[in-house]
N, C-alpha and C positions, 0 to 999 in steps of 0.2 A: 502492501500499498504505498503512496506516494506521502515524504509527509505533508503537504497541506492538507489532505485529504484526513489523516491521522491526526492535525492538530484538528481540526472542524470535527471529527468526530467526540475528541477529548472534550473539545470546550461543549458541546451539545450536551454530552454527558454529565459535563461541572453543571452546567444549568440545570440539569433535569434532577440530578442531586440537593440542588439547593433549595427548587423548588419542593421536590417532597421534604427536605428540611421545616421548612418555612409554613408547609401545606395545614390548615385548621382541623383537618381531618383525620391526616396518615402522617402529620408530622412530628415535630419535637424530639425530645430525646430517649421515648419512652416509646414511638411511632403508634403513639394514638392520639393526635392529633396535639397542635400548640398550643398550650395552656394561657387561656384570657390574662394579659399582666405580666409572661415569663419573659424578663429580660432577652436579648438578646447578645451573645458573647461570642468575640472575636476568635477565640481561644476552638468553638464548636464549628464557627463557618471553616477554619482554617482543616480542624480534624475532618469532619464534611467531605472537602474538597481533595484532602491526601487521601479517601480509600475510590476516588477512581481511579478505572484502567487507565495509565498512560497519564500520570500527575508524579510529578519523583519530585517535587517541591512546591510550597503553598508559601508566598513570601509578596510584604506589600510593591507595591510598585515605586519604581524608585524616579525621582523627578530628572529630567534630562539635564535641566541646569543648575539647580541647586545640588544635586544628587542627597537629599533626602528622602525617606519613603513619603509617598501621598497618602493622602486617608485611605484607610481603610470601608469605612461607611462615613455618607455623606449626608446629612437631613438638611430639612429647611432651617432657616434662622428661626421659625418660632420654635423649634425641637432640636436647636443645636445643642440646648440647654442640660438635654439628657445625654449628651455622653458623657460617659465614665472613664478616666483614666487613671492608670496604677504610677507610683512616686516617678519612676522613668518614663515617666506624659509621652505613655505607649495606649494607644486604646484601647482598653478590656471590655466592655458592653456598651448596650443600647438600652436603657432604662425606659420599659414599659410601661404605661398607665393599667390599672387596676382592670378596666374592662378594653383592651387593644390588643389586638392578633398583628403581625408582622404581616408584611402587604409586600411581597417577594414580585420584581416585575425584572422577568430573565430580559428583555426589550432596553430596560437601564442599567443593567449590569455591565460592567465593563471586567474580561477577563482576557489578559495578555497571557498566549503561549509562545 
């Protein structure tokens, strides 16, 4: 299989894995649907992606100009206060309100292979 076709397949499989993970009916850590108000953890996203066949490593995108990692998750200005960082200023989680579920959109997801 050509590298381009392989990369397309890995990208499709990765997006499908994320869609399953965030699904309100069959997603979440126990596969019984995403619980209302459960935070989104970056480490779990990395774990989900690392299980996709063809994925060798999961890491944040690095800016070509500054050399610094790009944000893994981007929120609207209104919700940006819900981003939680560790003491090293690395993104750990997005806090959801008790009545919220994740809204994963594969078309707005950027994966670089």
